[in-house]
Residue, then its C-alpha position, 0 to 999 in steps of 0.5 A: m872150260i873148253r868145249l869140243h865138237v867132234t865130227a864122226e864118220g859114222q854112227t859107230e864112231k859117234k857112239f865111241v866118242d859118246v861112250l868112251l871119250i866124252p866121260h874121259l875128257a870131262q875129267f880134263g875140263v874138256y866138254a865134248d859132243a859129237r855128230c855124224v858127218l852130213t851126207s845129204k839133205d832133203k830140203r822139202a822135208a827139212k831133214e838131214y841125213r848123217g853118217g858115211l864119209v862119201k865126199f871130202q867137200k861135203a865133210l868140209a862144208d859140214i864142219e865149216t857150217w858148225m864152226k860158223e854156228d859156234k864161233s867161240s874162242d873157247c871151242r875146238f873142233t876135231t874129227m874121227f874119220d877112217l884112213y881106209a876108203l878115205p874119199s879120193d877128193f881128200p886134199d893131197y890124197d894122191q901125193c900121200e898114197r906112196f907114204e907109210p901109214y904114219t907119214r901118210v896120215e900126218a900129211l893128210e891131217n896137215a892138208f885137212k887143217l890147211a883146208i879148214f884154216d882155223r886154229r880151233f880145228l884139230p883133225y884126226i884120221q884113224i889108222h886104218e879104221f875103227e876095227a884097228l881099235i878092236l884088234a888092240d885086244p881081240t879077246k874082248l870080242d868074247w863079250e859079244y861073241l862068246e860062241h866064237e872061241r876058236a875064231i877069236r883065238n885065230l884073231v889073237d894069233m893073227v895080231n900077235e905082237q903086231n901094231p894094230e894100226l899097221i894092219d894093212d888096208g887092203p879090200e880083203t885084209a883091212p881090220s874089219k875084213r879080218i874080223l868078218r872072215e872069222i866072225p861073219e856075224y860081227d856088226k860094227a854098229t851093235a858090237g864095236v863100241s861095246v867091245a872097245a869099251h871092254i878093252g878100255l882106253p888104257t889098252l887102246r892107247k898103249k897099242c894104237r900110237h896115233f890114237d893115243e896122240w889124238v887123245t893126249q892132244l884133246e886132254s891138253l886142251g883143258k890146260e889152255 
C-alpha cells in the first residue's frame, strides 16, 4: 500500500484532489490525502494559515516539514501548483522563462525535485492554471451557470480544438481571465471543482497531456 501526500496551492486544488483524485487513486492501491501549502503562522495563537503560493521557500519548508513528519518508505509526496503566477524565487525560474510551456514546466519540475532531493517526491505543476482543466470542456459550465448559454458558447468557440494547456498565461488572457470575461460571476472555489467533476477525469486526461502524465505516474505508484 502506498500513501500519497499532496500539497495543493489553494483550496480549489485541494478540493479537486479530495473529490476527483483520491477516490480514483484508491482503485490503484494509492491512498492519498491533501493539504494546502502553508502561507503563514501565528505563533501566539498557535494557528496556521494555508492556501496561496506566495514564496517558493515557504512551500519548500512546508513540504520538507511534512516529509520529516512521515519518513516511511511507503509514502510519496506530490504537489498541485499553477505555472501561472509561479513565484519568481522558484528554482531556475529566469532560465526557463523563454521555453515553450511543456519544456518550461519539465525544467521547473526537475529543478523542484532537485531542491527537495528525496526520491519520494514527485512534483507537479499545472499548465498554466486550474482553469485549463475547465476549458477541457467549457460546456460543463452550464451545471453552475445555466443562464450563461451564450457566454459558454463563446468559450467553446474560443477553445475549439486548442490544447487547453497551451492557452497562454498573460495577465488578461490566462484561462481564468477568459472565463471571467465571459462569466463575471465565475467563482473558482465554489464552482471550479463541481464543473471539473462533471467534465470527468477521462476527458481531462485526454485534453490535458501534462495532467494525464501526472495522474498516470500517481496510478503507477500502486505497482511499486
